[in-house]
C-alpha positions as CSV (number, residue, x, y, z in Angstrom):
1,M,42.5,-13.8,35.5
2,P,43.6,-11.9,32.8
3,A,43.6,-7.9,34.3
4,E,41.4,-7.3,31.1
5,D,38.3,-9.0,32.7
6,V,38.4,-6.4,35.2
7,S,36.3,-3.5,33.5
8,L,36.1,0.3,34.6
9,Q,33.1,0.4,34.8
10,Q,33.9,-2.1,38.4
11,L,37.1,-0.1,39.0
12,R,34.8,2.8,39.6
13,A,32.0,1.7,41.5
14,L,34.8,0.0,44.2
15,A,36.4,3.7,44.0
16,A,33.1,5.2,44.2
17,V,31.8,2.9,47.4
18,A,35.5,2.9,49.5
19,Q,35.1,6.7,48.9
20,S,31.7,7.4,49.6
21,G,31.7,4.6,52.3
22,S,27.7,3.4,50.8
23,F,26.4,1.6,48.3
24,T,23.8,4.3,47.6
25,V,25.9,7.4,47.9
26,A,28.1,5.2,45.1
27,A,24.8,4.9,43.2
28,E,24.0,8.2,43.1
29,A,27.1,9.5,42.0
30,L,27.7,7.0,39.5
31,Q,23.8,7.5,38.1
32,L,23.4,3.4,38.6
33,T,20.6,1.9,40.9
34,Q,22.2,0.5,44.3
35,P,21.4,-3.1,43.1
36,A,23.9,-2.6,39.9
37,I,27.1,-1.0,42.5
38,S,26.4,-3.8,44.6
39,H,26.8,-6.4,41.1
40,L,29.4,-4.5,39.8
41,I,31.5,-5.1,43.4
42,K,30.5,-8.5,43.5
43,R,31.5,-9.4,40.3
44,L,34.8,-8.0,40.7
45,E,35.4,-9.7,44.5
46,Q,34.7,-12.5,42.3
47,E,36.7,-12.1,39.5
48,L,39.6,-11.5,42.3
49,G,38.8,-14.3,44.5
50,Q,38.3,-12.5,47.9
51,P,36.5,-9.9,49.7
52,L,37.2,-6.0,49.3
53,V,35.1,-4.4,51.3
54,V,33.5,-5.4,54.4
55,R,30.0,-4.5,54.6
56,G,28.2,-2.7,57.4
57,R,26.5,0.5,58.3
58,R,29.6,2.1,56.4
59,I,31.2,-0.2,53.9
60,R,34.9,0.3,54.4
61,P,37.9,-1.7,51.6
62,T,39.8,-4.9,53.2
63,P,43.5,-4.8,52.9
64,A,43.0,-5.9,49.4
65,G,40.6,-3.9,48.5
66,E,42.7,-1.1,49.4
67,M,45.3,-2.2,47.3
68,M,42.8,-2.1,44.7
69,L,41.7,1.1,45.5
70,D,45.0,2.5,45.0
71,T,45.5,1.7,41.3
72,A,41.6,2.8,40.2
73,V,41.9,5.9,41.6
74,R,45.4,6.8,39.6
75,A,44.3,4.6,36.8
76,L,41.0,6.1,36.5
77,R,42.7,9.9,37.1
78,L,45.5,9.3,33.9
79,I,42.4,7.9,31.9
80,D,40.1,10.7,32.6
81,E,42.6,12.9,32.0
82,S,43.7,11.5,28.5
83,V,40.0,11.5,27.2
84,E,39.5,15.3,28.2
85,A,42.5,16.2,26.4
86,C,41.4,13.9,23.4
87,R,37.8,15.6,23.6
88,S,39.1,19.1,23.8
89,R,41.2,18.8,21.3
90,S,38.6,17.1,19.2
91,Q,36.4,20.0,19.9
92,L,39.3,22.4,19.3
93,R,39.2,24.0,22.8
94,E,43.0,23.5,22.8
95,G,45.7,21.7,20.1
96,R,48.3,23.0,18.1
97,V,48.8,23.0,14.2
98,V,52.5,23.5,12.9
99,L,52.6,25.0,9.2
100,A,55.4,24.5,7.0
101,V,54.9,27.3,4.0
102,A,57.1,28.5,1.4
103,H,58.4,32.0,1.2
104,L,56.2,33.9,-1.1
105,T,52.9,32.0,0.4
106,A,54.4,32.8,4.0
107,G,54.5,36.9,3.8
108,A,51.8,37.7,1.4
109,L,48.8,35.4,2.4
110,L,49.4,33.5,5.5
111,P,49.5,36.5,8.0
112,P,45.3,37.6,7.3
113,L,44.6,33.6,7.3
114,L,46.7,32.8,10.6
115,A,44.9,35.9,12.5
116,R,41.1,35.1,10.9
117,F,42.3,31.0,12.2
118,S,43.3,32.7,16.1
119,E,40.3,35.1,16.0
120,R,37.7,31.5,15.5
121,H,39.4,29.4,17.3
122,P,41.6,31.2,20.1
123,G,42.6,27.8,21.9
124,L,44.2,26.5,19.3
125,A,48.4,27.8,18.4
126,T,49.8,27.6,15.6
127,T,53.7,27.9,14.7
128,L,54.7,29.2,10.9
129,M,58.4,27.9,9.7
130,D,59.4,30.1,6.4
131,S,60.4,27.4,4.0
132,T,62.5,26.7,0.5
133,A,60.3,24.6,-1.8
134,E,62.7,21.7,-0.3
135,Q,62.2,22.1,3.4
136,M,58.7,22.3,3.1
137,I,58.8,18.9,1.7
138,S,61.5,17.7,4.6
139,R,59.9,18.9,7.5
140,I,55.8,17.3,6.0
141,L,58.1,14.1,5.3
142,S,60.1,14.8,8.6
143,Q,56.6,15.3,10.7
144,E,58.1,18.6,11.9
145,A,55.3,20.3,10.4
146,D,51.7,19.4,9.8
147,L,50.6,20.9,6.6
148,G,52.8,22.7,3.9
149,F,51.4,25.8,1.5
150,G,53.1,26.7,-1.2
151,S,53.8,25.9,-5.1
152,D,52.8,22.9,-6.6
153,I,55.3,20.4,-6.0
154,G,54.8,17.8,-9.2
155,E,54.3,14.4,-8.3
156,Q,57.8,13.4,-7.5
157,H,57.0,12.5,-3.8
158,S,54.5,9.7,-3.4
159,E,54.3,10.1,0.4
160,L,52.7,13.6,0.1
161,A,49.2,15.0,-1.4
162,T,48.7,17.9,-2.4
163,E,45.3,19.8,-3.2
164,P,45.0,22.3,-5.5
165,L,44.1,26.0,-3.6
166,F,43.8,28.5,-6.6
167,N,45.8,29.7,-9.7
168,D,47.6,33.0,-9.5
169,R,49.2,34.4,-12.7
170,L,52.9,35.3,-12.6
171,A,53.9,39.4,-12.9
172,L,56.9,40.6,-13.9
173,F,58.4,43.1,-11.2
174,V,60.8,45.6,-12.4
175,R,61.9,48.6,-10.8
176,D,59.7,52.2,-11.8
177,D,62.5,53.3,-13.9
178,H,62.9,50.1,-15.7
179,A,62.4,50.7,-19.8
180,L,59.0,48.6,-19.2
181,A,57.9,50.2,-16.3
182,R,55.6,52.2,-17.7
183,R,53.7,49.7,-20.0
184,A,50.7,47.5,-17.7
185,V,50.7,44.4,-19.6
186,I,54.0,42.9,-21.4
187,E,54.1,39.9,-23.7
188,A,56.3,37.0,-23.2
189,R,59.2,37.5,-25.7
190,Q,60.1,40.9,-24.1
191,L,61.7,38.9,-21.1
192,E,64.4,37.7,-23.6
193,A,67.9,38.8,-22.8
194,L,66.3,40.2,-18.9
195,P,69.1,40.2,-16.1
196,F,66.6,37.9,-14.0
197,I,66.6,37.3,-10.2
198,H,64.8,33.8,-9.7
199,V,63.8,33.0,-5.9
200,N,63.1,29.8,-4.2
201,P,64.8,28.3,-8.0
202,E,64.4,24.7,-6.7
203,A,60.5,25.3,-6.9
204,N,59.2,22.9,-9.6
205,V,57.0,25.5,-10.7
206,W,59.7,27.0,-12.0
207,R,60.3,23.7,-14.0
208,A,56.9,24.3,-15.3
209,V,57.0,27.9,-16.3
210,S,60.2,27.3,-18.5
211,R,59.2,24.5,-20.5
212,Q,56.2,26.9,-21.0
213,L,58.3,30.2,-22.5
214,A,60.8,28.2,-24.1
215,S,58.0,26.1,-26.4
216,V,55.6,29.0,-26.6
217,A,57.7,32.3,-26.6
218,N,61.3,30.8,-27.7
219,V,62.4,32.6,-24.5
220,Y,65.0,31.4,-22.4
221,P,65.4,33.9,-19.5
222,A,68.8,34.8,-18.1
223,V,69.3,34.5,-14.5
224,T,72.0,36.5,-12.8
225,H,71.0,35.3,-9.1
226,H,69.1,33.0,-7.5
227,V,67.3,33.6,-4.3
228,S,65.2,32.4,-1.5
229,M,63.9,35.2,0.3
230,L,61.3,37.7,-1.4
231,S,62.9,40.6,0.7
232,T,66.1,39.5,-0.9
233,A,64.5,39.9,-4.4
234,F,62.8,42.8,-4.1
235,G,66.3,44.8,-2.8
236,L,68.1,43.5,-5.7
237,I,65.3,44.9,-8.0
238,Q,65.4,48.3,-6.7
239,A,69.2,48.2,-6.6
240,G,68.6,48.0,-10.4
241,A,70.4,44.0,-10.5
242,G,67.7,42.8,-12.5
243,V,64.2,41.8,-12.5
244,A,61.5,38.8,-11.4
245,L,58.9,36.5,-12.6
246,L,56.5,36.5,-9.4
247,P,52.8,35.7,-8.6
248,R,50.9,38.9,-8.5
249,Y,49.3,38.3,-4.7
250,V,53.2,39.6,-3.6
251,E,52.1,43.0,-4.4
252,V,51.1,43.4,-1.4
253,L,54.6,43.6,-0.2
254,M,55.9,45.3,-2.7
255,P,57.9,48.6,-2.6
256,A,56.5,51.4,-3.8
257,S,59.8,51.8,-6.1
258,L,58.7,48.9,-7.9
259,R,56.0,47.9,-10.4
260,A,54.4,44.6,-11.1
261,L,53.3,44.4,-15.0
262,K,51.0,41.6,-16.3
263,V,52.6,38.9,-18.7
264,T,50.5,37.4,-21.9
265,R,51.4,35.3,-24.7
266,P,51.3,32.8,-22.8
267,V,50.4,33.6,-19.7
268,L,51.9,32.4,-16.8
269,D,50.1,30.0,-14.2
270,Y,51.2,29.7,-10.3
271,P,49.5,27.1,-8.5
272,V,49.2,27.1,-4.9
273,V,48.7,24.0,-3.3
274,A,48.5,22.4,0.3
275,V,50.5,19.5,1.4
276,R,50.4,16.7,3.8
277,L,51.4,13.3,4.2
278,A,49.5,10.9,2.3
279,K,48.3,8.1,4.4
280,H,48.5,10.2,8.1
281,P,45.5,12.0,9.6
282,L,45.6,15.5,10.7
283,S,44.7,16.3,14.1
284,P,42.0,17.9,15.3
285,A,43.8,21.7,14.8
286,A,45.5,20.8,11.5
287,L,41.9,19.7,9.7
288,A,40.8,23.1,11.4
289,F,43.4,25.1,9.3
290,L,43.1,23.2,6.5
291,A,39.4,23.9,6.5
292,M,40.2,27.2,6.9
293,A,42.3,27.4,4.1
294,R,39.9,25.9,1.4
295,Q,37.6,28.8,2.2
296,H,40.3,32.0,2.9
297,L,43.6,31.2,1.1
298,K,43.6,33.3,-2.3
299,P,44.8,36.2,-3.5
C-alpha cells in the first residue's frame, strides 16, 4: 500500500487512542464522534493488514501499533510545528525582512520607516544593508535581500521588477560661503565649470540627469571626485573640494555649514523606487514592509 494512502487524520486518531486508552476520550479530544474514531482506526488497520490496537476496557497498542504510534507522534509534531510557523509568519507574529538600500535613501528616508515598522510589527526583524546601486541589484538577484530601495535602476535587468514610490528634486549642495550660497534658486546653466562631487556614480539616475543637462542646458558637469557615501560627499563639500547634486530629502542629514539650492531650467528629477525579484513571491514580512513603504516612504 502506498504511504500516501495513510491520512493525517488516521495518524491523529491512532495517537489519541493510544495516549488516552479510550475511543471515547480520543473522540472528544479530536472533536469527532466515537464511531468516526473507530472507523479511522479500523480503516488504517485494514490498509496496513494487521491490528494496531487491542480492544478492551483500556485500549492498548499492538507491537505494530507501537511502531506506527512512534512514527505518527514524531511526524505529527513536525507537521504541527511547521504549520504553526507558517501561520505565525502569515499573521506577522514572526518573520524577517532584509533590505538592500542605496546609501542616500538608507540614511535619510529609512530610519523613520524602520521605527514605524518595528512599532507596528514588534515580532518582525529587519536588516538594513547599506548598498551602492550595483550592490543593491546584486543582493536582490542573489536573494541575499528581499527588497531594495533607491533611485530608479532603469530597465537593464529583466529579472527585477521596480515600483515607483515618489519623485524628489535634485538640489545643488554647496558650502555656506560659496559664491552661489546666498541664492535660493539657480538655473542649471550655472552648474557649468563647477567642480562636482559625484555620489554613487554608477546609479542609473545620473545618466538620465547628464543627458537632461546636456540637451536642455548644454551643461557638462566637471566631476572631480567619485564617492559612494553621503558623509564623504558632505565632508568634501565642507572642505571646499566641490559641490554636489543630491536629492532634496538628504537635507535632513546636511551639516549646518552647507546650503541646498533649488535647480531650475530644467528641474532635475530623482525618482525613488522599490526593487524586487520579478518572479519570486515575497514573504509576508517583506510584503508588509513594502505596503508600509508605499504609504510612508516620501520626503
